[in-house]
Steps between C-alpha positions, in 0.01 A plus 500: 500500500645822391457830710366770278391774753483578854402766754759561776502659842153413634450563870866534598572302821135388523325175471275442202167355622308455172543531121221481243481544119193590306571500116735803446498619863694379802470582872756446783415551872749566775432608847509875421378521141310352209706523165334515166690370196438560134570165312386615149848449357651185648842622407472828676252457801503799732360626831210724416382600842434403862299560809605521864325259738300723725456393767808287501445128400521265206307291253543123463244446225357728210194425294392689182142655531468703181356418162857553367796333670636742758210748538462440862680262747340338792784439757516274811786553745571644838483839667815563693679723750839654404772575757731777400748400785594190318350533158292190535129430485250278668176350346187581686188401319359375181456769246291512179538771247394631155777664300406691174783447247339658187787756511805278556701812577293578800317208658240586772361297786132603486391288806637265763345293772697375806333194642435528873493887511175693466456792267441738784850435618620685182718215366255393224465745210164386330144520601491185710204430724607514856237259639612234235853545601414433858275201442716346228858575611391527868791744565569844625835671477529522884519114544862449575688217319252485215639372173353368177608321191388281205633196325403674176820707560707214400261243341329629179256202514352631830411828306161511331376813320150511334527769235118510415397568855839668600539291800817364666501172717818434691595306813554730801656445841473767767697438817333685789436357848146648505373465144704248307396409140595181304313476180424680179384861440317632183590851383320719251760673280373809328749638257291778381422646831834381651362304785583171670241384730453179706151360448498150654705227662496124572674371816710204532619356827683181616324256707353734764321816379652701792851403407706534175787293633373174651528300169518119468804522267751740376411423148275756337295555184635760256253788502271484195162650406251417221184685406204319367159609334630844415229707645772774551568540125142605410454847347296704723221731357415830665209460736545129553428370847511126434739273685811333368710227648811315452678207682850518613713185568804562709787279632735607770678358792300179610164575352301519174186711494224580251333843574209667335480866460175693486509858384236759405557706188493877512479761243759766404343752736492258794701554825742216407733477201347302216629136539649574844220442748587302804488130458341265741671158478322205639679174545335211291744240615842444642761219538710532802821287446594506863171321584564246226844433630386456859233246393758270320548158658 
């Protein structure tokens, strides 16, 4: 293989957390910055622009959201703290973001959502529903020691984006002594309005509902999700008040669950964003692998 072109000096003395290519565009993420590369001419690729990570943090995974490759990027990574004393950072919580990259010379993050922090604390940019943040994430910033993350940061098969309904389904773990979460969260991602909003969740636990850690075995299922019956992909008409539903199969830890979502449609002038009303998930069935293991003879 012959080297025909290269881009040098990206993130000097920094770790590269993710790289993604979309046709003639390339993106590289370090702790401090998102770099945009123009790959139109493979013999002469060049750095076209960049964006500082504010607040500090990094992205592990990038997904294209636009009709054209590289219009908008949906990012999953970590919000972080930076210590000027030693020049090092520390991850704090799971962070979702939307970056507009129509202008590769000047990319802009139009919204971000930090899992485990309510919008009223000022750390989330978009129009998030504070009640949903509390009920789904179960967290407030004053809870000491709270952290959150997702396997989707490192495993692309744990990431599910439904483009017609603009919904993201990912596994989420929130570590908090008062309100832990081990399961999946559904987010509505509205590129036009620049809003990321949690709209529902499914909880998985190990063996005992009050504990996340008393599991029968250290072996765990890889987190995966599948959507059936596609009610979420319907085109809603103005004035419609009928109900839609979809079924969500999730695998995580030591359990497999099938959940049914019921949702009421609203029109464009409703209080909620179209397609982003709160989802009520009802458990249809569940298989607890801990119980199956304990019943073996």
